[in-house]
C-alpha positions in Angstrom: 0.0 0.0 0.0 1.5 3.3 -1.0 2.3 5.7 1.8 0.8 9.1 2.0 3.2 11.9 1.2 4.0 14.2 4.1 3.6 17.8 2.8 5.8 19.1 5.6 8.6 16.9 4.6 8.4 17.9 1.0 8.5 21.6 2.1 11.5 21.0 4.3 13.3 19.2 1.5 12.7 22.1 -0.8 14.0 24.7 1.6 17.7 24.3 1.1 17.6 24.7 -2.6 15.4 27.8 -2.3 17.5 29.4 0.5 20.7 28.9 -1.5 19.3 31.3 -4.0 18.3 34.0 -1.5 20.3 37.2 -1.6 20.8 37.0 2.2 22.9 33.9 2.2 25.9 33.7 4.6 28.5 36.1 3.4 31.8 34.7 2.0 35.2 35.6 3.3 35.8 38.0 0.4 32.4 39.7 1.1 33.4 40.1 4.8 36.7 41.7 3.8 34.8 44.0 1.5 32.4 45.1 4.3 35.4 45.7 6.6 37.1 47.8 3.9 34.0 49.9 3.3 33.5 50.5 7.0 37.1 51.7 7.3 36.5 54.2 4.5 33.3 55.4 6.1 35.2 55.9 9.4 37.9 57.9 7.6 35.2 60.2 6.1 33.6 60.7 9.5 36.8 61.1 11.7 39.3 62.7 9.3 39.7 66.5 9.5 37.9 68.5 6.9 40.0 69.9 4.0 39.0 73.5 3.6 37.3 75.1 0.6 40.6 76.9 -0.2 42.1 73.5 -1.2 39.1 72.7 -3.3 39.6 74.9 -6.3 42.9 76.3 -7.4 42.8 77.1 -11.2 46.2 76.1 -12.6 45.5 75.0 -16.1 48.4 76.2 -18.3 46.9 75.9 -21.8 44.2 78.6 -22.2 44.4 79.0 -26.0 41.1 79.3 -27.8 40.4 77.5 -31.1 37.5 78.1 -33.5 35.9 80.2 -30.8 36.2 77.5 -28.1 38.0 78.8 -25.0 40.6 76.6 -23.4 40.2 74.4 -26.5 42.8 71.7 -25.6 41.2 70.9 -22.2 37.6 71.2 -23.6 37.9 69.2 -26.8 40.0 66.4 -25.3 36.9 65.4 -23.4 35.5 64.0 -26.7 37.7 61.0 -25.9 35.3 60.1 -23.0 32.4 60.4 -25.4 34.1 58.1 -27.9 34.9 55.4 -25.4 31.5 55.6 -23.7 29.7 55.1 -27.1 32.0 52.4 -28.1 31.6 50.5 -24.8 27.8 50.9 -25.0 27.8 49.4 -28.5 29.9 46.5 -27.2 27.4 45.8 -24.5 24.6 45.2 -27.1 26.4 42.1 -28.3 27.0 40.6 -24.9 24.6 39.1 -22.3 27.4 38.3 -19.8 28.7 41.8 -19.0 29.7 42.3 -15.3 27.7 44.5 -12.9 28.5 48.2 -13.5 29.7 48.0 -17.1 26.7 50.0 -18.4 27.1 52.6 -15.7 30.8 52.9 -16.5 30.1 53.9 -20.1 27.2 56.2 -19.1 29.6 57.9 -16.7 32.1 58.4 -19.5 29.5 60.1 -21.7 28.5 62.3 -18.7 32.1 63.1 -18.0 32.5 64.4 -21.6 29.6 66.8 -21.0 30.4 67.8 -17.4 34.1 68.1 -17.8 33.7 70.0 -21.1 31.3 72.4 -19.4 33.7 73.0 -16.5 36.7 73.7 -18.7 34.9 76.2 -20.7 35.2 78.5 -17.7 37.3 76.8 -14.9 37.4 80.1 -13.0 33.9 79.4 -11.8 34.4 77.0 -8.9 30.7 76.0 -8.9 31.2 74.2 -12.2 33.6 71.8 -10.6 30.6 70.1 -9.0 29.3 69.2 -12.5 32.8 68.1 -13.5 32.9 65.5 -10.7 29.4 64.1 -11.3 30.3 62.2 -14.4 33.5 61.0 -12.8 31.6 59.7 -9.8 29.2 57.7 -12.0 32.0 56.2 -14.1 34.1 55.4 -11.0 31.2 53.6 -9.3 30.6 51.6 -12.5 34.3 50.5 -12.5 34.2 49.4 -8.9 31.0 47.6 -9.5 32.8 45.6 -12.2 35.8 44.9 -10.0 33.7 43.7 -7.1 31.3 41.6 -9.2 34.2 39.8 -10.9 36.4 39.3 -7.9 33.9 38.9 -5.0 30.3 38.2 -6.0 27.5 39.6 -8.1 25.6 40.9 -5.1 28.8 42.5 -3.8 29.2 44.3 -7.2 25.6 45.5 -7.0 26.1 46.8 -3.5 29.4 48.5 -4.3 27.9 50.1 -7.4 25.0 51.6 -5.4 27.1 52.7 -2.4 29.9 54.3 -4.4 27.4 56.0 -6.7 25.6 57.6 -3.8 28.9 58.4 -1.9 30.6 59.8 -5.0 27.7 62.1 -5.9 27.4 63.3 -2.2 31.1 63.8 -2.0 31.1 65.9 -5.2 28.3 68.0 -3.8 29.9 68.8 -0.5 33.4 69.3 -1.9 33.0 73.1 -1.9 33.0 73.0 1.9 34.9 69.8 2.6 37.2 68.0 0.2 37.8 65.0 2.5 34.9 62.8 1.3 35.8 63.2 -2.3 39.5 62.3 -1.6 38.4 59.2 0.3 36.0 58.1 -2.4 38.6 58.7 -5.1 41.8 57.3 -3.5 40.1 54.9 -1.1 38.1 53.5 -4.0 41.2 53.1 -6.1 43.0 51.4 -3.2 40.1 48.9 -3.1 40.5 48.3 -6.8 44.2 47.7 -6.4 43.4 45.1 -3.7 40.9 43.4 -6.0 43.4 43.4 -8.8 45.5 41.0 -6.8 42.5 38.7 -6.2 41.7 35.8 -8.6 38.6 36.4 -10.7 35.6 34.2 -9.9 34.9 31.1 -12.1 33.0 32.2 -15.2 33.9 35.9 -14.8 34.6 37.9 -17.9 38.1 38.6 -16.6 38.4 42.4 -16.9 42.1 43.2 -16.4 41.8 45.7 -13.5 45.5 46.4 -13.7 45.1 48.0 -17.1 42.4 50.3 -15.8 44.6 51.2 -12.8 47.6 51.9 -15.0 45.8 54.4 -17.2 44.3 56.0 -14.0 47.7 56.5 -12.5 49.0 57.8 -15.8 46.2 60.3 -16.0 47.1 61.6 -12.5 50.7 62.0 -13.4 49.7 64.1 -16.5 47.5 66.1 -14.3 50.3 66.9 -11.8 52.7 67.7 -14.7 50.4 70.0 -16.6 52.9 72.8 -17.1 55.9 70.5 -17.4 54.3 68.6 -20.3 53.3 71.9 -21.9 56.9 73.1 -21.8 58.3 69.8 -22.9 56.1 69.7 -26.0 57.0 73.2 -27.1 53.5 74.5 -26.0 51.8 72.0 -28.4 49.8 70.2 -25.8 49.4 70.4 -22.0 49.5 67.7 -19.3 45.9 68.2 -18.5 44.9 67.5 -22.1 46.9 64.3 -21.9 45.2 63.6 -18.6 41.8 63.5 -20.3 43.1 61.2 -23.0 44.7 58.8 -20.6 41.6 58.7 -18.3 39.4 57.9 -21.3 41.8 55.0 -22.3 41.2 53.5 -18.8 38.0 52.1 -20.3 39.9 50.3 -23.0 40.6 47.1 -20.9 36.9 46.8 -20.2 35.9 47.3 -23.8 38.5 44.8 -25.0 37.1 42.2 -22.5 33.7 42.8 -24.0 34.9 42.0 -27.5 32.5 39.9 -29.6 32.8 36.2 -29.1 31.2 35.1 -32.3 28.2 33.6 -30.5 24.8 35.1 -30.9 23.5 36.7 -27.7 20.9 34.9 -25.7 17.3 36.2 -26.2 17.0 36.2 -22.5 
């Protein structure tokens, strides 16, 4: 005689498979390290002394030559490199259904950076425009960190980092006219997190974005920024370091775009 099925036992047997898919599963070691790092950065923002507004905006751009009616043409027009990389990356995403978390926001941020940075460099003597300049950078940076966390820690970690860094970056850009500390922590602390993740093995099945390449172009851009006048003199006043900074920063998207190159397989309809 067949035995009656116990509904309670069937439910209990199904629970493990369901719970394993819940987003609130037990955090991994990498996720715990990420949480600890983010808490440290938050404490630095709260406890570090405020950098005064005087340190926020010091116009020092050496190349102020106009061209075809565009003031500061070198620093303005070089932002078109961000637009080119953002559009290129967006097109690459259309052919892939396995892009890491944050890739779309990275390319949107690059397009915004072209607009916001170009707007700022049209008249950099207006410090209020620097808020707009940093908005696009904050979006792109959050997208990059989302990629790094999703490929080296977990998808849910990438989603969390994307949201947290987006909010933190936008708020830091807004308050920078009074306190530069939050922006410095977001920028340099976030990059320190990316460096740590670059030394972490990608997860199985990850796209394998070479974080080291992105970091290389970021550091190169910073060096060009610091050597604005030096590069201008070295090139015989042909191009300034800040113009090169924009080009190098735009090229930071190249390792991501290359990782998204077509595979020859048709994308899934799902």
